[in-house]
Structures are given as C-alpha cells and as structure tokens.
C-alpha positions as CSV (number, residue, x, y, z in Angstrom):
1,M,25.2,-20.4,-41.2
2,S,26.9,-19.6,-44.5
3,V,25.1,-17.2,-46.9
4,V,26.5,-17.0,-50.4
5,R,26.4,-13.3,-51.3
6,R,25.3,-12.0,-54.7
7,I,28.4,-11.1,-56.7
8,A,28.7,-7.5,-57.7
9,A,29.6,-8.0,-61.3
10,P,28.4,-11.4,-62.7
11,P,30.7,-13.0,-65.3
12,G,29.5,-14.3,-68.6
13,K,26.9,-17.1,-68.6
14,L,29.5,-19.9,-69.3
15,A,31.8,-18.6,-66.7
16,L,29.0,-18.3,-64.2
17,R,27.9,-21.9,-64.9
18,A,31.4,-23.1,-64.2
19,L,31.7,-21.0,-61.1
20,V,28.4,-22.3,-59.7
21,A,29.2,-25.9,-60.5
22,T,32.5,-25.6,-58.6
23,R,31.1,-23.8,-55.6
24,T,28.0,-26.0,-55.2
25,A,29.4,-29.4,-56.0
26,A,29.8,-30.4,-52.3
27,W,26.4,-29.0,-51.2
28,P,24.0,-31.6,-49.9
29,A,20.8,-32.0,-51.8
30,H,18.2,-29.3,-51.0
31,S,20.4,-27.7,-48.4
32,R,20.2,-24.2,-49.8
33,L,17.3,-22.0,-50.7
34,F,17.4,-19.9,-53.9
35,A,14.7,-17.2,-53.9
36,V,14.1,-16.2,-57.6
37,G,12.1,-13.3,-58.9
38,D,11.0,-12.6,-62.5
39,G,14.0,-10.3,-63.4
40,A,11.8,-7.3,-64.0
41,G,13.1,-5.3,-61.1
42,W,9.6,-4.6,-59.8
43,S,7.3,-6.0,-57.1
44,V,7.9,-9.7,-57.8
45,E,11.7,-9.2,-57.6
46,E,11.3,-7.5,-54.3
47,D,9.3,-10.4,-53.0
48,A,12.3,-12.7,-53.7
49,T,14.6,-10.3,-51.8
50,H,12.3,-10.3,-48.8
51,L,12.0,-14.1,-48.9
52,A,15.8,-14.5,-49.0
53,A,16.1,-12.2,-45.9
54,T,13.3,-14.1,-44.1
55,A,15.0,-17.5,-44.7
56,A,18.3,-16.1,-43.5
57,R,16.6,-14.9,-40.3
58,L,15.2,-18.3,-39.8
59,G,18.7,-19.9,-40.1
60,Y,18.6,-21.3,-43.6
61,D,21.5,-21.1,-46.0
62,V,20.6,-18.9,-48.9
63,G,22.2,-18.8,-52.3
64,P,22.0,-15.9,-54.8
65,G,19.0,-16.2,-57.1
66,S,21.2,-15.8,-60.2
67,W,22.9,-19.1,-59.4
68,A,19.8,-21.2,-59.3
69,R,19.7,-22.1,-63.0
70,F,23.2,-23.5,-62.8
71,A,23.0,-25.4,-59.6
72,S,21.3,-28.8,-59.2
73,S,19.2,-30.5,-56.6
74,Q,18.6,-27.5,-54.4
75,S,15.4,-25.8,-53.2
76,V,14.2,-23.0,-55.4
77,F,11.2,-20.8,-54.6
78,L,10.0,-18.6,-57.4
79,T,7.9,-15.6,-56.5
80,S,6.2,-15.7,-59.9
81,H,4.2,-18.8,-60.7
82,F,4.4,-17.9,-64.4
83,E,8.1,-18.4,-64.1
84,A,7.9,-21.5,-61.9
85,L,5.6,-23.4,-64.2
86,A,7.8,-22.9,-67.3
87,P,9.7,-26.0,-68.6
88,R,13.0,-24.3,-67.8
89,W,12.2,-24.8,-64.1
90,L,9.9,-27.8,-64.2
91,D,12.5,-29.9,-66.0
92,T,15.3,-29.2,-63.5
93,S,16.4,-31.4,-60.6
94,H,15.5,-28.7,-58.1
95,R,12.8,-29.0,-55.5
96,L,10.4,-26.2,-56.5
97,G,8.1,-23.9,-54.6
98,T,6.2,-20.9,-55.9
99,A,3.9,-18.0,-55.0
100,Y,0.5,-18.3,-56.8
101,L,-1.1,-15.0,-55.9
102,H,-3.5,-14.3,-58.7
103,G,-4.6,-15.6,-62.1
104,R,-8.1,-16.9,-62.4
105,P,-8.4,-19.2,-65.5
106,G,-10.9,-18.0,-68.0
107,T,-10.1,-14.3,-67.4
108,P,-10.8,-12.4,-70.7
109,G,-7.6,-11.1,-72.2
110,A,-5.3,-13.1,-70.0
111,P,-4.4,-16.4,-71.7
112,E,-1.3,-16.6,-69.5
113,F,-3.6,-17.4,-66.6
114,D,-5.1,-20.5,-68.4
115,E,-1.6,-21.6,-69.5
116,A,-0.2,-21.4,-66.0
117,F,-3.1,-23.3,-64.5
118,E,-2.9,-26.0,-67.1
119,A,0.8,-26.3,-66.5
120,L,0.2,-26.8,-62.8
121,R,-2.7,-29.2,-63.4
122,R,-0.5,-31.4,-65.7
123,R,2.4,-31.6,-63.2
124,P,1.2,-30.8,-59.6
125,E,3.7,-33.2,-58.2
126,R,6.6,-31.0,-59.3
127,I,5.6,-28.2,-56.9
128,S,6.5,-28.9,-53.3
129,R,5.3,-25.7,-51.8
130,V,2.8,-23.0,-52.8
131,Q,2.2,-19.6,-51.1
132,V,-1.2,-18.1,-51.6
133,T,-2.6,-14.9,-50.0
134,H,-6.3,-15.6,-50.0
135,A,-8.9,-18.3,-50.1
136,E,-9.7,-18.2,-53.9
137,M,-6.1,-19.0,-54.9
138,H,-5.9,-21.7,-52.2
139,D,-8.9,-23.5,-53.7
140,L,-7.6,-23.0,-57.3
141,V,-4.2,-24.5,-56.5
142,V,-5.8,-27.5,-54.7
143,E,-8.2,-27.9,-57.7
144,A,-5.2,-28.2,-59.9
145,G,-4.0,-31.2,-57.9
146,V,-1.6,-29.8,-55.4
147,P,-2.1,-31.6,-52.0
148,P,-3.6,-29.1,-49.5
149,E,-0.7,-29.8,-47.1
150,R,1.6,-28.2,-49.6
151,V,-0.4,-25.0,-49.9
152,F,0.4,-22.2,-47.3
153,R,-1.7,-19.1,-46.9
154,I,0.9,-16.4,-46.2
155,P,-0.1,-12.8,-46.7
156,I,2.0,-10.2,-48.5
157,G,4.0,-8.3,-45.8
158,I,5.5,-4.8,-45.5
159,D,8.9,-3.4,-44.6
160,L,7.5,-1.0,-42.1
161,K,10.6,1.1,-41.6
162,R,10.4,2.2,-45.2
163,F,6.8,3.5,-44.8
164,P,6.5,5.9,-41.8
165,L,3.2,7.4,-40.7
166,A,2.7,10.8,-42.3
167,D,2.3,14.0,-40.3
168,P,1.1,17.4,-41.6
169,E,4.7,18.5,-42.2
170,A,5.5,15.5,-44.3
171,R,2.3,16.0,-46.2
172,A,3.1,19.7,-47.0
173,R,6.7,18.8,-47.9
174,S,5.7,16.0,-50.2
175,R,3.1,18.1,-52.0
176,A,5.5,20.9,-52.5
177,D,8.1,18.5,-53.9
178,L,5.6,17.0,-56.3
179,G,4.0,20.2,-57.4
180,L,0.6,19.4,-55.9
181,P,-1.7,22.1,-54.5
182,G,-2.0,22.2,-50.8
183,G,-5.8,22.6,-50.9
184,A,-6.5,19.9,-53.5
185,L,-8.0,16.5,-52.8
186,V,-5.2,14.2,-54.0
187,A,-6.1,10.6,-55.0
188,G,-3.3,8.1,-55.5
189,S,-2.8,5.0,-57.7
190,F,0.7,3.5,-57.6
191,Q,0.1,0.1,-59.3
192,K,1.5,-1.0,-62.6
193,D,-1.7,-1.4,-64.7
194,G,-0.5,-1.4,-68.3
195,V,0.6,-4.4,-70.4
196,G,4.3,-4.9,-70.7
197,W,7.1,-2.6,-69.5
198,G,6.9,0.2,-72.1
199,D,4.5,3.0,-72.1
200,G,1.6,0.8,-70.9
201,L,-0.9,2.2,-73.5
202,E,-2.8,-1.1,-73.5
203,P,-4.6,-1.6,-70.2
204,K,-4.0,-4.6,-68.0
205,L,-7.6,-5.2,-67.3
206,V,-7.2,-7.4,-64.2
207,K,-5.8,-4.3,-62.5
208,G,-8.9,-2.3,-63.4
209,P,-7.4,0.8,-65.0
210,D,-10.6,1.4,-66.9
211,V,-12.5,1.2,-63.6
212,L,-10.1,3.6,-62.0
213,V,-10.5,6.1,-64.8
214,R,-14.3,5.9,-64.5
215,A,-14.1,6.4,-60.7
216,L,-11.8,9.4,-61.1
217,E,-14.0,11.0,-63.7
218,R,-17.0,10.7,-61.3
219,L,-14.8,11.8,-58.3
220,R,-13.9,15.0,-60.3
221,D,-17.6,15.7,-60.6
222,L,-18.0,15.4,-56.9
223,V,-14.7,17.2,-55.9
224,P,-13.7,19.7,-58.6
225,E,-10.4,20.4,-56.9
226,L,-9.3,16.8,-57.5
227,H,-5.7,16.0,-58.5
228,V,-4.3,12.6,-59.2
229,L,-0.8,11.3,-58.3
230,L,0.5,8.2,-60.2
231,T,3.7,6.3,-59.7
232,G,4.8,3.0,-61.2
233,P,5.8,2.0,-64.7
234,A,3.5,1.4,-67.7
235,R,0.8,3.9,-66.7
236,G,0.2,5.3,-70.2
237,Y,-3.4,4.2,-70.5
238,V,-4.4,6.0,-67.3
239,R,-2.2,9.1,-68.0
240,G,-3.8,9.4,-71.5
241,A,-7.3,9.0,-70.2
242,L,-6.9,11.6,-67.4
243,E,-5.4,14.0,-70.0
244,R,-8.4,13.6,-72.2
245,L,-10.7,14.2,-69.3
246,G,-8.9,17.3,-68.2
247,I,-8.1,15.8,-64.7
248,P,-4.9,17.3,-63.4
249,R,-2.3,14.6,-62.6
250,V,1.3,14.1,-61.7
251,H,3.2,10.9,-62.6
252,R,6.5,10.2,-61.0
253,V,8.4,6.9,-61.2
254,A,9.7,6.3,-57.6
255,R,13.3,5.1,-57.7
256,S,13.3,3.7,-54.2
257,R,10.9,2.7,-51.4
258,E,11.8,6.0,-49.6
259,E,10.6,8.0,-52.6
260,L,7.5,5.9,-52.8
261,A,6.7,6.6,-49.1
262,H,7.3,10.3,-49.9
263,A,4.6,10.0,-52.6
264,Y,2.1,8.3,-50.2
265,H,2.6,11.3,-47.8
266,A,1.0,13.6,-50.4
267,L,-2.2,11.7,-50.6
268,D,-5.7,12.2,-49.1
269,V,-7.0,8.8,-50.4
270,Y,-5.6,5.7,-52.2
271,L,-7.7,3.8,-54.7
272,V,-7.5,0.1,-55.6
273,A,-9.8,-0.6,-58.6
274,S,-8.5,-4.1,-59.4
275,R,-10.6,-7.0,-60.6
276,Q,-8.1,-9.6,-59.4
277,E,-5.2,-9.3,-56.9
278,G,-2.7,-11.1,-54.8
279,G,-2.4,-8.1,-52.4
280,P,-2.0,-5.5,-53.6
281,K,1.2,-4.5,-51.9
282,A,0.1,-0.9,-52.1
283,L,-2.7,-1.6,-49.8
284,L,-0.4,-2.1,-46.7
285,E,1.9,0.7,-47.9
286,A,-0.9,3.2,-47.9
287,M,-2.3,2.0,-44.6
288,A,1.1,2.1,-43.0
289,T,1.5,5.8,-44.0
290,G,-2.0,6.6,-42.7
291,V,-3.6,7.1,-46.1
292,P,-7.3,6.1,-46.2
293,V,-7.8,3.3,-48.7
294,V,-10.8,2.5,-50.8
295,S,-10.5,-0.9,-52.5
296,T,-12.5,-3.3,-54.4
297,R,-13.1,-6.7,-52.7
298,V,-10.1,-8.4,-54.2
299,G,-7.1,-10.5,-53.1
300,Q,-5.7,-9.8,-49.7
301,A,-7.7,-6.5,-49.4
302,Q,-10.9,-8.3,-48.5
303,D,-9.2,-10.0,-45.6
304,V,-7.1,-7.0,-44.4
305,I,-9.6,-4.1,-44.5
306,E,-12.4,-3.8,-41.9
307,D,-14.9,-1.8,-43.8
308,G,-15.3,1.6,-42.1
309,I,-12.8,0.9,-39.4
310,D,-9.4,1.1,-41.2
311,G,-10.5,1.6,-44.8
312,W,-13.4,0.9,-47.1
313,L,-14.3,-2.0,-49.4
314,V,-16.6,-1.8,-52.5
315,E,-17.6,-4.4,-55.0
316,V,-15.5,-5.1,-58.1
317,E,-16.4,-2.9,-61.1
318,D,-18.2,-0.4,-58.9
319,A,-16.6,2.8,-60.0
320,E,-19.4,4.9,-58.5
321,A,-18.8,3.5,-55.0
322,L,-15.1,4.0,-55.3
323,A,-15.7,7.7,-56.2
324,S,-18.3,8.3,-53.5
325,R,-16.2,6.8,-50.8
326,A,-13.2,8.8,-51.9
327,A,-15.2,12.0,-52.1
328,A,-16.3,11.5,-48.5
329,V,-12.7,11.9,-47.4
330,R,-12.9,15.6,-48.3
331,D,-15.4,16.1,-45.4
332,G,-13.2,14.4,-42.9
333,V,-11.8,11.0,-42.1
334,P,-13.6,9.0,-39.2
335,A,-11.8,9.4,-35.9
336,G,-9.2,6.8,-35.4
337,L,-9.2,5.4,-39.0
338,R,-5.7,6.5,-39.8
339,D,-4.3,5.0,-36.5
340,A,-6.3,1.8,-37.0
341,A,-4.9,1.5,-40.6
342,R,-1.3,1.9,-39.3
343,A,-2.0,-0.6,-36.5
344,K,-3.3,-3.1,-39.1
345,A,-0.3,-2.6,-41.3
346,E,2.0,-3.3,-38.4
347,R,0.4,-6.7,-38.0
348,F,1.8,-7.6,-41.4
349,A,5.4,-6.4,-40.8
350,L,7.7,-8.8,-42.6
351,E,9.3,-10.1,-39.4
352,R,5.9,-10.9,-37.9
353,L,5.3,-13.3,-40.8
354,D,8.4,-15.3,-40.1
355,P,6.5,-18.1,-38.3
356,L,4.3,-18.7,-41.4
357,W,7.3,-18.9,-43.6
358,A,9.0,-21.2,-41.2
359,S,6.2,-23.6,-41.6
360,L,6.5,-23.5,-45.4
361,L,10.3,-23.8,-45.4
362,D,10.3,-26.7,-43.0
363,G,10.9,-29.8,-45.0
364,F,11.4,-27.8,-48.2
365,V,14.9,-26.7,-47.4
366,G,17.3,-28.8,-45.4
367,R,20.1,-27.6,-43.2
368,G,23.5,-27.1,-44.8
369,E,26.8,-27.4,-43.2
370,S,27.9,-24.2,-41.3
C-alpha cells in the first residue's frame, strides 16, 4: 500500500495543481480515496482525518485531502454534505461520497438545510455513498432519491485513548487548573452553538443554546452552587446569557483532544440541549470519561443512551427536564452508571467501526498499485 502523505508546506495553488497532475497522472480511476473536511479545523475536519486513517487500516491507498480538487476521476468522500453538494464537487469527474448527519429541510433559520436537500434531490445519481448516523437522516436521503443500497448507517466514533476515564485525582486536578470550586456542581457544554466562527453572538438554534440557557437558569435555582464550564468556539450567546443571569462560568477553548479530556474530567454532568444532531460527538466523549450525560432525544444520542442505565434522555425543548435530571446528580449517580457509560463508549471506538466503513468503501474505492 502506498499512502501519499500531506505535504508540510503546500506550494501556491498553481504549483500545487501542476504537482498533483504530475503525481496522479498514472493512477487508475477511483484507485485512491481522498477524505475531505470543510477546512474549518473543527469537528468535520477531524472526521476526515479519522476516515483517512480508517481507510488506510483497511488497506486502501489514501491521498491528501488538499490534492482532491486538482486530481481527477478518483474517489472523494466529503465529511460535510454542505461541501459535497456544491457545484465545485458535483461538477468534477470524481466519484463522490458524503456524510449527511443532520439538516432537516424546513428548519426555521436554516435555509442551508433546504438548499442542500434540494441539491441532493436534483442530482442524487452523483452521490455514490452516504453515511448517516440515525434513521431520520437515512429516510431523508432516500427520500431525496439516493438508492437505499448507497446509504450506510455508521455512527460517529471516538478515539478512546484520548478520553480516559476520570478518577477523583484527575477531577481535583482539572478543577484546580480551570479555577472551578471543588464543592460546586459543574455542568458542561462543549459544543459550538453560535453562528459562524467569530464571537458566536447569534445563536445556532439547531444546537439549542437557548434551551441550554433556560435549563441552566432552572438548574441554578435547584442547585445554587452551580458553575458552568464551556469549551468550543463561537460561544458568545451562551456566555453573555450566563453573565446576565449571574451564573458563574468558565470558558476555555481546548487546543487539543488532551485538553478537551482534561475539561471533561472537571464535570459532574454534561448537557446536550440540541434540536437536531448527527451525534453529537461530545456524547461519547463525556461517556468515555465517565461523566453522566443528560441529552435531548436527537441524532445518535437516542440510539446510544439507555435511559437511566448509562445516561438520561429528555424530549427536545424540555429545559425543565434537562435541569431536573442534572440536579439529581448532586444527590448521587446511580450505581454502575459511570462504568456503563464508559463501556458503551468503548463499543464505538473508531477501530470497532472499521467493518461498517469497509462495507461503505467496498466498490467506492478500487485498489491501487502498491
């Protein structure tokens, strides 16, 4: 197997185009996989990195994502369907695959969901493979005209070694590092829930930041010693709301998965308040570190969590239920819940999902010359 490695210092666009044309000219059609993110350096980009590693483990030749635009007639899997369904990809010679994790048409304030669905409905034949994580998106993609045999239900996975189970020492160390009181009830929310990549003052409503704020306001009434830990970019809406409500909070942007795990170790409970989701990825991260999760019934959460066994599920929009479940953690976590949550996360380790990805990649990517 030959894996073309990402070059450390990419040349200019024209030079890169010439380099790629020279290096790929002899490649058989569809013999290499290019896993392409959205360029934002966040979760979707990480998904592309994970897919490239998975494909390499499975014996496929993998090219660097930055080369995909300048190659021809290869297999390109885009981890954002908003990217995949743009003309710049639909009009190429590549065989295309995409993740379609969330984006219900008709969602208020999200015209991009309608635009993406219409783009898929107009040209379903251009998409050879689709990854979905739950039944709603499977049905949506099939409704758009993609044959069911091209749609693969593959859950979001987790790199377990990056998210070790917390112990009391790790908890105390994390709280000290983050300036959180040892005796506080610390609730966490680590999702990007603001529009864009700036301050995030405009709420991204599908992520439920308004529901989260309502839940935290009620939780503060139930547990006065509440502190909130936020990570992630574009959290301005939540930060501002908590400040107005007088709820103590700390916001740190984790620079690595290790720093993110360190943040999870400070938590008593993790809240997912979303209205729509593909995962969220934070669900498995929290469970892996042994943090009790209270989530709305969205995305992969409704399939992963066994209510009361390894976490809790509440209805979408139910801020009161989010708060009351989170408040119950103060009085103790049910015996075995943390261990059950860790065991559940282990079932979604990236390597354990390889057989599912093998089914998707079979026939999508050929076998290049070694």
